[in-house]
Structure formats: C-alpha cells, structure tokens
C-alpha positions in Angstrom: -123.5 44.3 21.7 -124.7 45.6 18.4 -123.1 49.0 19.2 -119.8 47.3 19.9 -119.9 45.3 16.7 -120.6 48.4 14.6 -117.8 50.3 16.3 -115.3 47.5 16.0 -116.0 47.2 12.2 -115.7 50.9 11.7 -112.6 51.3 13.9 -110.8 48.4 12.2 -111.4 50.0 8.8 -110.2 53.4 10.0 -107.0 52.3 11.8 -105.9 50.1 8.9 -105.9 53.2 6.7 -103.4 55.0 9.0 -99.8 54.9 7.8 -98.6 55.0 11.4 -100.3 51.7 12.1 -98.9 50.0 9.0 -95.4 51.3 9.8 -95.1 50.6 13.5 -97.5 47.7 14.0 -96.7 45.6 10.9 -93.5 46.8 9.2 -91.3 47.9 12.1 -91.3 44.6 14.2 -90.7 42.5 11.1 -87.8 44.6 9.8 -86.1 44.8 13.1 -86.5 41.2 14.1 -85.0 40.1 10.7 -82.0 42.5 11.2 -81.2 41.8 14.9 -81.9 38.1 14.9 -79.5 37.8 12.0 -76.8 39.8 13.8 -76.0 37.0 16.2 -74.9 33.4 15.6 -75.1 30.2 17.5 -71.7 31.0 19.2 -73.4 33.9 21.0 -75.9 31.6 22.8 -74.1 32.1 26.1 -75.5 35.7 26.1 -79.0 34.4 25.6 -79.5 31.9 28.4 -77.9 29.2 26.1 -80.7 29.7 23.6 -80.2 30.2 19.9 -80.3 34.0 19.4 -82.8 33.8 16.5 -85.2 31.7 18.7 -84.7 34.2 21.5 -85.7 37.2 19.4 -88.6 35.4 17.6 -90.1 34.6 21.0 -89.4 38.2 22.2 -90.7 40.2 19.3 -94.4 39.5 19.9 -94.0 41.9 22.8 -92.7 44.6 20.4 -96.0 44.3 18.4 -97.9 44.6 21.7 -95.9 47.8 22.6 -96.4 49.3 19.1 -100.2 48.9 19.4 -100.4 50.1 23.0 -97.9 52.9 23.0 -98.2 54.3 19.5 -101.4 53.3 17.7 -104.1 53.5 20.4 -103.0 56.7 22.1 -102.8 58.7 18.8 -106.2 57.3 17.7 -108.0 58.1 20.9 -106.4 61.5 21.4 -107.3 62.4 17.8 -110.9 61.5 18.5 -111.0 63.6 21.6 -109.3 66.5 19.8 -112.0 66.5 17.1 -114.9 65.9 19.4 -115.7 62.5 18.1 -116.4 61.0 21.5 -119.1 63.7 22.1 -120.7 62.8 18.8 -120.7 59.1 19.8 -122.5 60.1 23.0 -125.0 62.3 21.1 -125.7 59.4 18.7 -126.7 57.2 21.7 -123.6 55.1 22.0 -122.8 54.5 25.6 -119.2 55.5 26.5 -118.3 52.0 27.7 -119.1 50.7 24.2 -116.3 52.8 22.7 -113.8 51.7 25.2 -114.7 48.1 24.7 -114.5 48.5 21.0 -111.0 50.0 21.2 -109.8 47.1 23.4 -111.2 44.6 20.9 -109.6 46.5 18.0 -106.2 46.8 19.8 -106.1 43.1 20.7 -107.3 42.0 17.3 -104.6 44.0 15.5 -102.0 42.7 17.9 -102.9 39.1 17.2 -103.0 39.7 13.4 -99.7 41.5 13.3 -98.2 38.8 15.5 -99.3 36.1 13.1 -97.7 38.1 10.2 -94.5 38.5 12.2 -94.3 34.8 13.0 -94.9 33.8 9.3 -92.1 36.0 8.2 -89.8 34.9 11.0 -90.6 31.3 10.4 -89.5 31.6 6.7 -86.3 33.3 7.8 -85.2 31.5 10.9 -87.8 28.9 11.8 -90.1 28.9 14.9 -88.8 27.6 18.2 -91.0 24.8 19.7 -93.3 26.1 22.4 -92.6 24.4 25.7 -95.8 25.6 27.4 -98.4 26.7 24.9 -101.2 27.7 27.3 -99.0 30.0 29.4 -97.4 31.4 26.3 -100.8 32.3 24.8 -101.9 33.7 28.1 -98.9 36.0 28.1 -99.6 37.2 24.6 -103.3 37.8 25.2 -102.9 39.4 28.7 -100.0 41.5 27.4 -102.1 42.7 24.5 -105.1 43.6 26.7 -102.8 45.4 29.3 -100.9 47.5 26.7 -104.1 48.4 24.9 -105.4 49.6 28.2 -102.2 51.6 28.8 -102.8 53.1 25.3 -106.3 54.1 26.3 -104.9 55.8 29.4 -102.3 57.7 27.4 -104.9 58.7 24.8 -107.3 59.9 27.5 -104.6 62.1 29.1 -103.0 63.7 26.1 -104.5 67.0 24.8 -104.2 66.1 21.1 -102.9 63.5 18.7 -99.5 65.1 18.2 -98.8 65.1 21.9 -100.0 61.5 22.1 -97.7 60.6 19.2 -94.7 62.3 20.8 -95.2 60.8 24.3 -96.0 57.4 22.8 -92.8 57.3 20.7 -90.8 58.5 23.7 -92.2 55.6 25.7 -92.0 53.1 22.9 -88.3 53.2 21.9 -86.8 52.8 25.4 -89.3 50.0 26.1 -88.5 48.4 22.8 -84.7 48.6 23.3 -84.6 47.5 26.9 -87.7 45.5 27.2 -86.8 42.6 24.8 -86.3 44.0 21.3 -82.7 45.2 21.8 -79.6 43.7 23.2 -79.8 40.7 25.6 -79.7 41.4 29.3 -76.1 40.0 29.6 -74.9 42.7 27.2 -76.4 45.5 29.2 -74.8 47.4 32.1 -76.2 46.8 35.6 -77.9 50.2 35.5 -79.7 49.4 32.2 -80.7 46.0 33.6 -82.2 47.7 36.6 -84.1 50.1 34.3 -85.3 47.2 32.1 -86.6 45.3 35.1 -89.1 48.1 36.0 -90.4 48.5 32.4 -93.9 46.8 31.9 -92.8 45.6 28.5 -90.0 43.6 30.0 -92.5 41.6 32.0 -94.7 41.1 29.0 -91.6 39.8 27.1 -90.7 37.4 29.9 -94.3 36.2 30.3 -94.2 35.1 26.6 -90.5 34.1 26.2 -90.0 32.1 29.3 -92.8 29.6 28.9 -92.2 29.5 25.1 -88.5 28.6 25.4 -88.7 26.6 28.6 -86.7 29.2 30.6 -89.3 29.5 33.4 -93.0 29.5 34.2 -93.4 33.2 33.5 -96.2 33.3 36.1 -94.5 36.1 38.2 -94.2 38.3 35.2 -97.8 37.4 34.2 -99.0 38.7 37.6 -97.1 42.0 37.0 -98.8 42.4 33.6 -102.1 41.8 35.2 -101.4 44.5 37.8 -100.5 46.9 34.9 -103.9 46.1 33.3 -105.8 46.8 36.5 -104.0 50.1 37.2 -104.3 51.4 33.7 -107.9 50.3 33.3 -108.8 52.2 36.5 -107.0 55.3 35.2 -108.6 55.5 31.7 -112.0 54.6 33.1 -111.8 57.7 35.3 -110.2 59.8 32.6 -112.8 59.0 30.0 -115.5 59.2 32.7 -117.3 55.9 32.0 
C-alpha cells in the first residue's frame, strides 16, 4: 500500500502538469457543454425524450470527462512511460508491476471525479443542475464508467509503441465517441445508421448508465452491465499486455 500511495501522489503531480490533461479533461468538456446546451431551447425537448436540453446535456457530459481521461490522458501517459523505459525503472526500484497499474487506475478515477465536480459547478451556474431521480445508480454509473474507461486507457497505452501513436489513436477514438456517445446531437437528430453506430460505442452505454437514472428515463442497469463487461475485457487485456 505504501508503494501505491507514493505512486499516486507522484502521478497526480505529473499528470496535472501536462497541457493535454488540462485541455481535454478540464477545459474541453466545460466549453462544449456550455456551447451545445445553450444551442437548444425548451421547445426542442421533443428531441430529448421530453427533457429540457440543458438538463440532458449536463447529465450526459460526465461521460465526456470519463472518455477524455480514458481515451486521451491515460494512454498517452502510459505509452510515454513505456517509450522512456520508466516501467523498467519502477521494476528495478522494487515496485511490483501491479502497484503501477493500481496507481494509474486510482489517478484516472480521481481526476475523473475532480473534473466532473468542476464541470457540474460551472454547469450549475449556467443552467442549473437537474434533480437526481436515482442517486445510487447514477453514482454507480459514474464510478464504474470511470474505472472501465481508465482500464481501456491502460489497454491502449500498453499496446501503443509510443506516446505520439497513443495520442493519435486516442483522439481518433475520442471524437467519434464524444459526438455519437452523448456529447453531440441527440439520438432523434441522427440517421438510423449513426444511431446503430452509437449503440455499439462503449461511451454510449456509460452515458445512458448515468443519464437514465439521473433524469428518471430508465434504470440504466442494462447499460451498467455493458460497462462492467467493458471493464472485465479491457482489464484482462492490459493485464496480459503489461505482464502483471
């Protein structure tokens, strides 16, 4: 546990110094939710399951934070470490490999929760926060989504040869997921083809697992189960790739 605590403290300091983290994890979700939530009025509620569009997007954009951490921050950070031989130095210093993976999971989830709080504070000042219909299930969706996408990020970072490749692949995965998985137009505004694509994206299920219980649109349990399956598959993958 002492090894994990040391690594978590160090990793938090390091990632918070990276411009990419500040831009994609903190600034990007805030700017885009302010713009897109303000682009629709109450008259457009029929396209948002009869929910006020600003409430729809406030409840959806926690998943954008989750995606930014899992698809952009974590892969670049881990691939950069592998490229520079940092993981070998950890092993030589006596740190077990599992301690690094555990620390990265903790850091990823912690940054997701902090950035989500910042997002909600800004969104609350601009649009107000919708009442949470089912708090326990909503929080479960946020936490499980954060763990699952941090695990996906570890898998991408373990597979990419260097930080630049991880950044390229991560951004290519992030933007379609962001646009179709909850941060872009509502499903009713998409073509049937785009809706089919959106339905297979992991981020869509994270978004639904948070938004449905929050806004009282459903239980979200089916989507929560899909997110759990994503976590299991990705964790198995990076565990083998990093050779824990």
